[in-house]
FISE-673331 format. One record per residue: z, y, x of N, C-alpha, C in turn; residue number from 1; chain; residue in one letter. Coordinates in steps of 0.001 Angstrom, whole numbers, plus 524288, in hexadecimal, padded with zeros to 5 digits. Layout:
# residues N
> n_Z | n_Y | n_X | ca_Z | ca_Y | ca_X | c_Z | c_Y | c_X | num | chaine | residu
> Z | Y | X | Z | Y | X | Z | Y | X | NUM | A | A
...
END
This chain:
# residues 94
> n_Z | n_Y | n_X | ca_Z | ca_Y | ca_X | c_Z | c_Y | c_X | num | chaine | residu
> 7D656 | 80D0E | 7B441 | 7D5DD | 80E26 | 7BA55 | 7D351 | 80827 | 7BC5B | 1 | A | X
> 7CFA8 | 80841 | 7BF5C | 7CCAD | 803D5 | 7C193 | 7D0A1 | 8016B | 7C53A | 2 | A | X
> 7D13A | 7FCC1 | 7C610 | 7D3DC | 7FA09 | 7CA4C | 7D0AA | 7F6A8 | 7CD30 | 3 | A | X
> 7D13F | 7F6A5 | 7D2AF | 7CDF3 | 7F3C0 | 7D5D8 | 7D21F | 7EF3F | 7D82D | 4 | A | X
> 7D029 | 7EB22 | 7D9D2 | 7D383 | 7E7A4 | 7DB8B | 7D29A | 7E5E5 | 7E154 | 5 | A | X
> 7D6D2 | 7E65F | 7E403 | 7D617 | 7E590 | 7E9D7 | 7D86B | 7DFA9 | 7EAB8 | 6 | A | X
> 7D5BA | 7DC9A | 7ED6B | 7D7F8 | 7D6FE | 7EE40 | 7D93E | 7D6D8 | 7F3B8 | 7 | A | X
> 7DE38 | 7D5A3 | 7F4B9 | 7E08E | 7D56D | 7FA73 | 7E267 | 7CEE2 | 7FB01 | 8 | A | X
> 7E094 | 7CD07 | 7FF0B | 7E2BC | 7C800 | 7FFBE | 7E619 | 7C814 | 8050B | 9 | A | X
> 7EAA7 | 7C5AB | 804E2 | 7EEB7 | 7C659 | 80877 | 7F124 | 7C0B3 | 80910 | 10 | A | X
> 7F08C | 7BE20 | 80DCE | 7F29C | 7B917 | 80E7C | 7F0D0 | 7B534 | 8099D | 11 | A | X
> 7ED4E | 7B5A7 | 807E8 | 7EACD | 7B208 | 803F5 | 7ECD3 | 7B336 | 7FEB4 | 12 | A | X
> 7EFE4 | 7B6E8 | 7FE0C | 7F15C | 7B897 | 7F955 | 7EE31 | 7BD36 | 7F74D | 13 | A | X
> 7EC3E | 7BD7D | 7F206 | 7E93F | 7C15C | 7F00B | 7EC74 | 7C562 | 7ED06 | 14 | A | X
> 7EA78 | 7CA4B | 7EDDE | 7ED3F | 7CEB9 | 7EB86 | 7E8D6 | 7D1B9 | 7E8E2 | 15 | A | X
> 7E961 | 7D279 | 7E410 | 7E505 | 7D695 | 7E1B1 | 7E7C2 | 7DB08 | 7E101 | 16 | A | X
> 7E56F | 7DF4D | 7E227 | 7E82C | 7E4AC | 7E0FF | 7E467 | 7E79D | 7DE85 | 17 | A | X
> 7E662 | 7EA08 | 7D9E9 | 7E2C3 | 7ED97 | 7D660 | 7E431 | 7F2D5 | 7D7A6 | 18 | A | X
> 7E088 | 7F627 | 7D900 | 7E17C | 7FC10 | 7D98F | 7DDD4 | 7FF6F | 7D6C6 | 19 | A | X
> 7DFFC | 8030C | 7D4CF | 7DC9A | 8074C | 7D137 | 7D951 | 80A66 | 7D55F | 20 | A | X
> 7D638 | 80DC3 | 7D334 | 7D2AD | 81134 | 7D63A | 7D5DE | 814F6 | 7D8EC | 21 | A | X
> 7DA94 | 8175B | 7D627 | 7DDE5 | 81A5C | 7D820 | 7E0BA | 817EC | 7DD2B | 22 | A | X
> 7E2AF | 8139F | 7DC59 | 7E52A | 8105E | 7E0A3 | 7E10D | 80FD4 | 7E582 | 23 | A | X
> 7DCE3 | 80E74 | 7E3A9 | 7D8BD | 80D3B | 7E860 | 7D894 | 8120E | 7EAF7 | 24 | A | X
> 7D778 | 81769 | 7E8AB | 7D724 | 81CB9 | 7EBA3 | 7DBB9 | 81D64 | 7EEFD | 25 | A | X
> 7DFCE | 81C68 | 7ECCC | 7E5B9 | 81D70 | 7EF31 | 7E547 | 8194A | 7F489 | 26 | A | X
> 7E430 | 8150A | 7F376 | 7E3ED | 81131 | 7F843 | 7E0AA | 8134D | 7FC6A | 27 | A | X
> 7DB28 | 81496 | 7FB8D | 7D7BF | 816E0 | 7FED6 | 7D9E6 | 81C19 | 80144 | 28 | A | X
> 7DC86 | 81F53 | 7FE9F | 7DE3E | 82384 | 800DA | 7E2A7 | 82243 | 8040E | 29 | A | X
> 7E6C2 | 81EEB | 8030D | 7EAF7 | 81DBD | 80677 | 7E913 | 81A66 | 80B3A | 30 | A | X
> 7E4DF | 81736 | 80B2B | 7E31C | 8145F | 80FE4 | 7DFF5 | 81897 | 81337 | 31 | A | X
> 7DDBA | 81BC8 | 81118 | 7DAD9 | 81FB1 | 813FD | 7DEC8 | 82355 | 8175A | 32 | A | X
> 7E2D2 | 8245D | 81427 | 7E735 | 827E3 | 81749 | 7E98E | 82580 | 81B0E | 33 | A | X
> 7EA69 | 81FD2 | 81A45 | 7ECAD | 81CE3 | 81ED6 | 7E90A | 81CC9 | 82364 | 34 | A | X
> 7E48C | 81C65 | 821EF | 7DF9E | 81C22 | 826A0 | 7E016 | 82176 | 82957 | 35 | A | X
> 7DFD3 | 82593 | 82700 | 7E01F | 82A3E | 82A12 | 7E4F2 | 82B0D | 82D68 | 36 | A | X
> 7E988 | 82976 | 82B04 | 7EE2A | 82961 | 82E74 | 7EE79 | 82633 | 83303 | 37 | A | X
> 7EB91 | 8213C | 8327A | 7EAD7 | 81D95 | 836ED | 7E738 | 8203F | 83ABD | 38 | A | X
> 7E30E | 8226F | 838BD | 7DF1A | 825AE | 83C7A | 7E22C | 8298F | 83FB8 | 39 | A | X
> 7E5CC | 82CDD | 83C0F | 7E802 | 830E4 | 83FB0 | 7EBBB | 82E7D | 843EB | 40 | A | X
> 7EDF0 | 82AAB | 8428C | 7F13C | 8280E | 846A3 | 7EEB1 | 82623 | 84AEC | 41 | A | X
> 7E9E5 | 82376 | 84A4D | 7E6E7 | 82102 | 84E2E | 7E4CB | 825E7 | 85181 | 42 | A | X
> 7E320 | 829BB | 84F28 | 7E121 | 82DAF | 85222 | 7E4F4 | 831DE | 85410 | 43 | A | X
> 7EA06 | 830A0 | 8540B | 7EE33 | 8337F | 855FC | 7EE52 | 8390C | 853B0 | 44 | A | X
> 7ED4F | 839DD | 84EA4 | 7ECF9 | 83E8B | 84BFC | 7F2F1 | 83EE3 | 849AE | 45 | A | X
> 7F4CC | 84383 | 849E8 | 7FA20 | 843F5 | 84770 | 7F943 | 84348 | 8410F | 46 | A | X
> 7FD66 | 84063 | 83F91 | 7FD64 | 83E97 | 83955 | 7FDF5 | 843BD | 83744 | 47 | A | X
> 7FB7A | 843D6 | 83207 | 7FBEE | 848C9 | 82EB0 | 7FF09 | 8469F | 82A0A | 48 | A | X
> 802C9 | 849AE | 82877 | 80698 | 848DA | 824B9 | 80379 | 847B0 | 81FF7 | 49 | A | X
> 7FFE1 | 84AA3 | 81DB1 | 7FCDE | 849BF | 818EB | 7FA61 | 84459 | 8184D | 50 | A | X
> 7F8FC | 84241 | 81CEF | 7F62E | 83C99 | 81CCF | 7FAE3 | 838DC | 81C4B | 51 | A | X
> 7FF3E | 839CA | 81E4E | 80332 | 83652 | 81D99 | 80522 | 83600 | 81804 | 52 | A | X
> 80569 | 83AF7 | 81599 | 8079D | 83BA8 | 80FE8 | 8032E | 83917 | 80C28 | 53 | A | X
> 7FE14 | 838E8 | 80DCD | 7FA11 | 8364F | 80A4B | 7FAFC | 830AF | 809E7 | 54 | A | X
> 7FE34 | 82EB3 | 80DA2 | 7FF18 | 828C5 | 80D93 | 8042F | 827C7 | 80A0F | 55 | A | X
> 806B7 | 82B80 | 80866 | 80B60 | 82B1B | 80573 | 809D2 | 82848 | 800B9 | 56 | A | X
> 80B94 | 8243E | 7FEFC | 80B09 | 821BD | 7F9EB | 807B9 | 81CEA | 7FB1E | 57 | A | X
> 804E3 | 81CDA | 7FFFB | 800C9 | 81888 | 8000C | 80479 | 81350 | 800EC | 58 | A | X
> 80894 | 81386 | 8031D | 80C5F | 80EC8 | 80343 | 80E02 | 80C76 | 7FE35 | 59 | A | X
> 80F0B | 81020 | 7FAF7 | 8103E | 80E91 | 7F4F6 | 80BBB | 80CB4 | 7F252 | 60 | A | X
> 80749 | 80F54 | 7F2DC | 8028D | 80E23 | 7F0BC | 800CC | 80829 | 7F1B4 | 61 | A | X
> 8012E | 80711 | 7F738 | 7FF60 | 80245 | 7F96B | 8032E | 7FDB0 | 7F81E | 62 | A | X
> 807D0 | 7FEF0 | 7F75B | 80BF7 | 7FB4F | 7F5B8 | 80B91 | 7FA73 | 7EF8A | 63 | A | X
> 80A2A | 7FD30 | 7EC9F | 808B5 | 7FC84 | 7E752 | 8045B | 7F908 | 7E6F0 | 64 | A | X
> 7FF5C | 7FAB3 | 7E8B0 | 7FA9E | 7F806 | 7E812 | 7FB2E | 7F2E6 | 7E961 | 65 | A | X
> 7FD7D | 7F1E0 | 7EEE2 | 7FDE1 | 7EC74 | 7F168 | 8025E | 7E97A | 7F03A | 66 | A | X
> 805D4 | 7EB42 | 7EC18 | 80A6F | 7E8AF | 7EAA8 | 80E3B | 7E7C5 | 7EEC6 | 67 | A | X
> 80F90 | 7EC09 | 7F1D0 | 81300 | 7EB15 | 7F5D5 | 818AE | 7ED32 | 7F4D2 | 68 | A | X
> 81C7D | 7EB60 | 7F7B0 | 8215D | 7EDA4 | 7F678 | 824A5 | 7EDBA | 7FB45 | 69 | A | X
> 82826 | 7F12B | 7FC5A | 82BD9 | 7F16D | 80058 | 830A6 | 7ED9D | 7FEDA | 70 | A | X
> 83297 | 7EB4E | 8030F | 83701 | 7E799 | 801FB | 83BF2 | 7EB54 | 7FFFD | 71 | A | X
> 83F86 | 7E8E0 | 7FD45 | 84420 | 7EBEE | 7FB38 | 8489F | 7EAE0 | 7FF42 | 72 | A | X
> 84B5F | 7EEAE | 7FF44 | 84FB9 | 7EEAE | 802D8 | 8545F | 7EC4D | 7FFC2 | 73 | A | X
> 858ED | 7EB84 | 801B7 | 85DB9 | 7E8EE | 7FF5D | 85F1D | 7EC24 | 7FA40 | 74 | A | X
> 85DCA | 7F0C0 | 7FA2D | 85F1A | 7F42F | 7F499 | 85ADB | 7F467 | 7F0ED | 75 | A | X
> 8569F | 7F190 | 7F225 | 8521B | 7F0CC | 7EF02 | 84E96 | 7F65B | 7EE62 | 76 | A | X
> 84E58 | 7F88A | 7F2CE | 84A79 | 7FCFD | 7F3E1 | 84689 | 7FAD4 | 7F7E2 | 77 | A | X
> 84216 | 7FD2F | 7F726 | 83DC6 | 7FC33 | 7FAB4 | 83F31 | 7FD61 | 8002D | 78 | A | X
> 83E84 | 7F9C3 | 803F7 | 83FB8 | 7FAA5 | 8094B | 83B3F | 7FD17 | 80BD3 | 79 | A | X
> 83B38 | 80263 | 80D23 | 83676 | 804FD | 80F52 | 8364D | 8032F | 8150B | 80 | A | X
> 839CB | 80099 | 8179F | 839A9 | 7FE62 | 81D65 | 836CD | 7F8C9 | 81DC9 | 81 | A | X
> 834FE | 7F68B | 8196F | 833B4 | 7F1A4 | 81971 | 82DDD | 7F23D | 81815 | 82 | A | X
> 82A1A | 7EDFB | 81906 | 824E3 | 7EE10 | 8184B | 8245F | 7EC1B | 812A8 | 83 | A | X
> 81F4A | 7EE3D | 8103E | 81E11 | 7ECB9 | 80B0A | 81CA8 | 7E706 | 80AF2 | 84 | A | X
> 81CBA | 7E527 | 80627 | 81B44 | 7DF84 | 805BC | 81895 | 7DF02 | 8001B | 85 | A | X
> 8156F | 7DAA6 | 7FF4F | 813A6 | 7DA53 | 7F9C5 | 81839 | 7D94C | 7F5D1 | 86 | A | X
> 81727 | 7DB30 | 7F144 | 81B3D | 7D9D5 | 7ED22 | 81A5D | 7D3E8 | 7EBE3 | 87 | A | X
> 81EBF | 7D1F8 | 7EB42 | 81ED7 | 7CC18 | 7EA5E | 81E2D | 7CBC4 | 7E421 | 88 | A | X
> 81A4F | 7C897 | 7E37F | 818F7 | 7C803 | 7DCF3 | 81D3A | 7C33C | 7DB51 | 89 | A | X
> 81EA3 | 7C423 | 7D681 | 821F6 | 7C0B7 | 7D3E9 | 81EC2 | 7BC26 | 7D207 | 90 | A | X
> 8209A | 7B7AF | 7D3D3 | 81D93 | 7B259 | 7D267 | 81F53 | 7B186 | 7CC70 | 91 | A | X
> 81B3C | 7B088 | 7CA2A | 81B3F | 7AEB8 | 7C46A | 81D0C | 7A982 | 7C375 | 92 | A | X
> 820FC | 7A87F | 7C024 | 821F6 | 7A2A6 | 7C006 | 81E22 | 79FC4 | 7BC7B | 93 | A | X
> 81C81 | 79ADA | 7BD5A | 8189F | 7984D | 7BABF | 81A1F | 795E4 | 7B63F | 94 | A | X
END
């Protein structure tokens, strides 16, 4: 499987993300579905259920590709009511 590298710079920190061709297609499909949903809302067209369902999984796909996580609650479960954040990398001892 061929991997492409996306380079993203945020606040001076570099992040290299490698995605496969399959992930690339999934990303394009997801972003286009989101665009269609936004267009429907802007055009005040009633939302169609199948368009919403097509977005199912995009959240998890993006969190996996961009290394995001939900904060944990006091019981160590993902807190679905909090915003995603980047996974903190473990610092290696020198």
